[in-house]
N, C-alpha and C positions, 0 to 999 in steps of 0.2 A: 503495499498500498504505500503508495506516495504521496506527503503533504497531506494525513488523512484528516478530516472532520471525525471523531471518533464522538465525542458529547458535549453539550450545549455549555452546560458549567465548567467544564476544562478551557474549551475552546476561546469564551468570551473573557476569561481568569486571565490565560496564556495571550490571547490577543493584548488586553491591558495593560500586562508586564512586559510584552515584548514594546509596546509603543512606549512606554517609559522608558525601559530600560536601555533603548536606542535613539532616545531622546526627541522624541517625532511629539510627545506632549509634555507641559511643564509640572514639575513637584505639583502643583495647587492641583492642578487637574484631576493627575494622578490619587493625591489623597481625596480628595470630594469623590471618585469613583470608589476608593478603595471602602469609604466611610456611609457614602449612600446608598452601595448596589449591591441585590443581591441576587446575583448569575444563577441560582438552584436551576432554573428555569425559565423560557420566556416568556410567563405568563406571571413571572417574580418580579418583573424588571419598571421598579415605577416610571411613573410622568418626569419625577427629578432626576432618575437616571436615564431614562431616555435623553433628556436633553443633556446631561453631563458627555453621556458618547456623543453625541451631534459636537459639542464642543473639540473633544477629541479629535472628528477625525477634519473637522477646521482648525483644529490648531497643527494638523499632521502636513494639512497645506496639500498642493498637486501633486503628491506621489502615487505612485502603482504600490496596493499592498500586497501584489503579486509577485514584487520585487520592487524593494524601497530602494534601490540604486539605479533603476531601469529607468529611461524617458516613461511617463504615465501614460495612458492611453486615452483617446478620446472618446470611449465608451461608455456614456451612461447608465449601462447596466449592473449594477451591484447584485449578488446574488442573494439567494433570501436564504438567512439560516430556518433550519429545522431540524428541534431535537428528534437524533436518533439516538438512543441510546442502548439500541440492540447492536448497536456496535461492536460493546464491550463483549455483550455476549456472545457473538459472533467468533470475536477474536480468540474470549475464552474457550468456548468451543473447539477451536482450530487447537490451538495450543494442546488443550486437554487429548484429543486425537493425536497427540505427537507429530501432527502437521508442523513444520514451520514456519513461522511466520513473519516476515520482513517488513519493517516500517523504516521508510527514508521520510527527511523533512529537508528542503534546501533552506540554509541559514538565513539568507534577508527576505524570504515571505512573511508577510505581515498578515497575509490573508488566513494562514490557519498555519500559523508558526509553529518552531520548533518550540517553546514554552508549553503550548498546551499539547502537545504529542508526548510530553515530559509528564503533564501534569494526569493525562490522559495514563499513560503507562504504570504510574505510581497507581494509579486505582487497581489495577491488575492485579497489583497484590504478589508479583514472581521477583522470587531470588536472581541477583547477581552471577552467571556463568564463569564470562571475562570481562573484568573490570573494565570501564570507559579509556579509551586509546587514541591517538587520532593515527588516521591512515593513511597512505599515501602514493602519488603518483609521478613517478619519475622525481622519487626528493623531495614534492612538493606536499605539502598538507592538503590533503583531498577532502579531508571532513573529522566527523571522528564516529567511533561506534561503541555498542555496548551491546553485550550477549546477555540474552536471562534466559531461563529454562523454558524452551520454543518458541522465543523471541528474538527477535535481533533487532537495534534500533540504529540506523546508519542516519549521520547527517552530511549533507555535501554544501564545501566551504562554496559560498561565492555565487550558491543556488538559489532562484526565487521559487512561485510553484508552479513554474514550467521547467523544470531542475534538466531535462533532457536537452531542451533550446539554449539554458542560459550556463551550463556545463555539461557539454555533452562526453567528454573523455572520461571525466570523474563519473556521471550517470554509465556511463556504461562500464568503468572499472563493477560497480556497486551492483548493477545487473548481472555481469558476469561472476562475481562471487557468489552471489545468490544461487544461480544456475550450478556453481563449481560445489555447491554446501560448505564455503569454506567463508571465513570473514574476511573483509575487504585488508590488506597488506598492510604490516605495521611497518615502521622505515628500516631497510637498510641498504646497503651502499650499492646493492645490483636491482633498487626498486623499478619495474618498467609501467609498473602499472595494470596495463591489458595484457 
């Protein structure tokens, strides 16, 4: 799964934290959001919170949430968020059946940010098998990876929502690693990537 939308609460909390951590919103807006918003479900969001979320979008300016460092699209269509907590149930079902699940996130994607994915994985309550480490392509960090029991989470450095378009070589390394059943390569002086 790439840049997955897994759970409403973790998505919205992750977006808010990502915007603040990447200096897209002020400390004041962030503090107001944390103090006034309940992100447990779409129906729990108050009018005050909706206003603060709108302020966040205005404060971030004309950027693409799919890649905060890319030129924005001129499209006026924003995706509608629908709560699909079934994703967590489906992921747990795959993990329980022994089917390896890989989730990747581009680290410059603010639409479904890496923070949201990490919060959602935490809800799965699975143990770490291989601790977080940087993986490499041609002696350059391609991203980071952590392996859990029947779940692997990989970030792709410099990639937005459309990771294969933004970082084709790094995305290919992740896809090839998945097909080979191996984690992306750690650093070695002979790291070629693909």
